Legacy VTK file of the C-alpha trace (Angstrom):
# vtk DataFile Version 3.0
C-alpha trace
ASCII
DATASET POLYDATA
POINTS 76 float
-7.283 -24.658 -10.571
-4.485 -22.526 -11.897
-4.413 -18.812 -11.198
-2.980 -16.546 -13.848
0.259 -15.119 -12.380
-0.571 -11.703 -13.868
-3.916 -11.672 -12.049
-2.231 -12.706 -8.813
0.302 -9.883 -9.126
-2.439 -7.400 -9.991
-4.365 -8.358 -6.862
-1.222 -8.139 -4.724
-0.516 -4.642 -6.016
-4.136 -3.562 -5.464
-3.953 -4.779 -1.855
-0.688 -2.919 -1.261
-2.176 0.272 -2.712
-5.326 -0.090 -0.599
-3.345 -0.745 2.597
-1.141 2.285 1.926
-4.207 4.511 1.592
-5.923 3.527 4.849
-5.505 5.193 8.245
-3.095 2.673 9.789
-3.284 4.023 13.373
-7.099 3.766 13.232
-6.855 0.185 11.958
-4.390 -0.759 14.703
-6.613 0.776 17.394
-9.684 -0.983 16.018
-7.813 -4.312 16.037
-6.726 -3.649 19.624
-10.388 -3.135 20.512
-11.198 -6.501 18.912
-8.488 -8.173 20.997
-9.603 -6.522 24.249
-13.254 -7.297 23.590
-12.506 -10.925 22.699
-10.609 -11.260 25.959
-13.637 -10.026 27.933
-17.339 -10.730 28.170
-18.744 -8.020 25.868
-20.479 -8.557 22.534
-17.729 -8.962 19.954
-19.782 -7.972 16.895
-19.525 -4.155 17.313
-15.738 -4.426 17.653
-15.533 -6.623 14.556
-17.691 -4.229 12.554
-15.584 -1.294 13.740
-12.352 -2.957 12.687
-13.686 -3.794 9.248
-15.114 -0.282 8.836
-11.695 1.142 9.766
-10.163 -0.867 6.927
-8.819 -3.980 8.637
-8.730 -7.081 6.477
-10.468 -10.326 7.396
-7.005 -11.819 7.903
-5.998 -9.075 10.328
-9.234 -9.489 12.291
-8.701 -13.245 12.327
-5.166 -12.770 13.653
-6.522 -10.581 16.466
-9.023 -13.291 17.392
-6.395 -16.035 17.197
-4.242 -14.048 19.620
-6.977 -14.502 22.229
-8.643 -17.800 21.346
-5.799 -19.687 19.683
-6.267 -22.160 16.882
-8.440 -25.242 17.130
-6.445 -28.445 16.717
-8.662 -31.511 16.443
-7.667 -34.576 18.403
-8.127 -38.190 17.511
LINES 1 77
76 0 1 2 3 4 5 6 7 8 9 10 11 12 13 14 15 16 17 18 19 20 21 22 23 24 25 26 27 28 29 30 31 32 33 34 35 36 37 38 39 40 41 42 43 44 45 46 47 48 49 50 51 52 53 54 55 56 57 58 59 60 61 62 63 64 65 66 67 68 69 70 71 72 73 74 75
C-alpha cells in the first residue's frame, strides 16, 4: 500500500489546524483526569469520553493510559 504524499501532507495540515483550534488547557485537564482515573479504582469510561469530547486524539488518550499501565511486552 502506497499513500499519496500529497494526501499525507493534506492530512497532516488538517490535524495541525484542528489541534490549533481546540481548547488546549481543557484537553490537558481532561487527559490528566484520564491518568488519575486510570491510576485509581473508578470507572475509566467517563474520563475517556470526556477527554475525547474535549478534543483529545486517540493517540493522546493512549499515551495517558500508557503512562499508568505501561506497554505489554509478550514473553516467550
